[in-house]
C-alpha positions in Angstrom: 18.3 -16.0 24.9 16.4 -18.8 26.0 13.5 -21.0 24.6 11.0 -19.0 26.8 12.5 -15.2 25.6 12.6 -16.2 21.8 9.0 -17.6 21.8 8.0 -14.0 23.8 9.8 -12.2 21.0 8.0 -13.8 18.5 5.2 -14.1 19.4 5.0 -10.0 20.0 6.9 -9.6 16.4 3.7 -11.3 15.5 1.0 -9.1 17.5 3.0 -6.0 16.1 2.5 -6.9 12.3 -1.0 -8.0 13.1 -1.7 -4.5 14.2 0.0 -2.9 11.2 -2.1 -4.8 9.0 -5.1 -3.5 10.5 -4.0 -0.3 11.0 -2.8 0.7 7.5 -1.6 4.5 6.9 -4.4 4.7 4.0 -7.3 3.7 6.1 -9.0 5.9 8.6 -11.0 2.9 10.5 -9.6 -0.3 12.2 -10.6 -3.2 10.0 -11.6 -6.3 11.7 -11.1 -9.3 10.3 -13.7 -12.0 9.1 -13.5 -14.7 7.5 -17.6 -14.9 6.9 -19.8 -16.2 4.2 -21.7 -13.4 2.9 -24.3 -13.6 0.1 -24.2 -10.3 -2.6 -26.5 -8.8 -4.9 -26.0 -6.4 -7.3 -28.8 -5.5 -9.9 -30.6 -8.8 -10.7 -27.7 -10.7 -9.7 -26.7 -12.9 -6.6 -24.1 -14.6 -5.5 -21.8 -15.9 -2.5 -18.5 -14.7 -1.6 -15.9 -15.0 1.6 -15.5 -11.9 3.8 -11.8 -10.5 4.8 -12.4 -7.9 6.6 -15.0 -4.7 7.4 -15.0 -1.5 9.0 -17.1 1.2 9.1 -16.1 2.6 5.7 -16.4 -0.5 3.8 -15.4 -4.0 3.4 -13.3 -6.5 1.1 -14.1 -9.8 -0.4 -13.4 -12.5 -2.5 -15.4 -14.3 -5.4 -15.0 -16.4 -8.3 -13.5 -14.4 -11.2 -16.6 -15.2 -13.1 -18.5 -13.4 -10.8 -16.3 -10.0 -11.1 -18.2 -6.4 -10.6 -17.1 -3.4 -12.8 -15.7 -0.5 -10.6 -18.1 1.7 -9.8 -20.8 -0.9 -9.3 -23.7 -1.1 -6.4 -23.4 -4.2 -4.6 -25.3 -5.6 -1.4 -24.2 -7.5 1.2 -25.4 -9.9 4.0 -22.8 -12.2 6.2 -23.9 -15.1 7.5 -22.6 -15.0 11.2 -24.6 -18.4 11.8 -26.6 -20.9 9.7 -30.1 -19.0 11.0 -28.7 -15.5 11.7 -27.6 -12.8 8.9 -26.3 -9.5 9.3 -26.7 -6.9 6.2 -23.9 -5.2 6.3 -24.5 -2.8 3.1 -27.7 -2.2 0.5 -25.6 0.4 -1.2 -22.0 -0.9 -1.2 -19.8 1.1 -4.1 -17.3 -1.1 -5.7 -13.3 0.3 -5.4 -11.3 -2.1 -6.3 -10.2 -5.7 -7.7 -7.5 -7.5 -7.3 -7.2 -11.0 -8.9 -5.6 -14.0 -7.3 -3.7 -16.7 -9.1 -6.4 -18.9 -7.6 -9.0 -18.3 -9.8 -10.9 -15.7 -7.0 -10.8 -12.4 -7.0 -10.7 -10.2 -4.3 -12.9 -6.8 -4.5 -13.1 -3.9 -2.0 -16.0 -1.5 -1.4 -17.0 1.3 0.5 -20.0 2.2 2.6 -22.3 5.2 2.0 -21.5 7.4 4.0 -24.6 8.1 7.0 -25.4 11.8 7.5 -23.3 13.9 9.7 -20.5 10.6 9.6 -17.2 11.9 8.9 -14.7 8.9 7.4 
């Protein structure tokens, strides 16, 4: 196999890996990678986090372990798309998963409340 064909094969494999990660068997919706900075609010507490991905039914983000929420907590999320442009993702997301990372941060997954007539 020549170098060009090998490079094409590796690119295809990376693309398939990416698609496989985006369309996980456990989820019904496509997850869109974000990497954006976001602000969270839970009760009277606020802070910042890093969005990992967003789908129509939920989102995942990381934050310092000191800021981690209890399972079932309600969280509001606003993504910073540009320095002067924010996107209000959800006012009532519910925490469904917390996964500690070795770097002192925690990955948190939330689900969004379903809209009337919405099926996920």
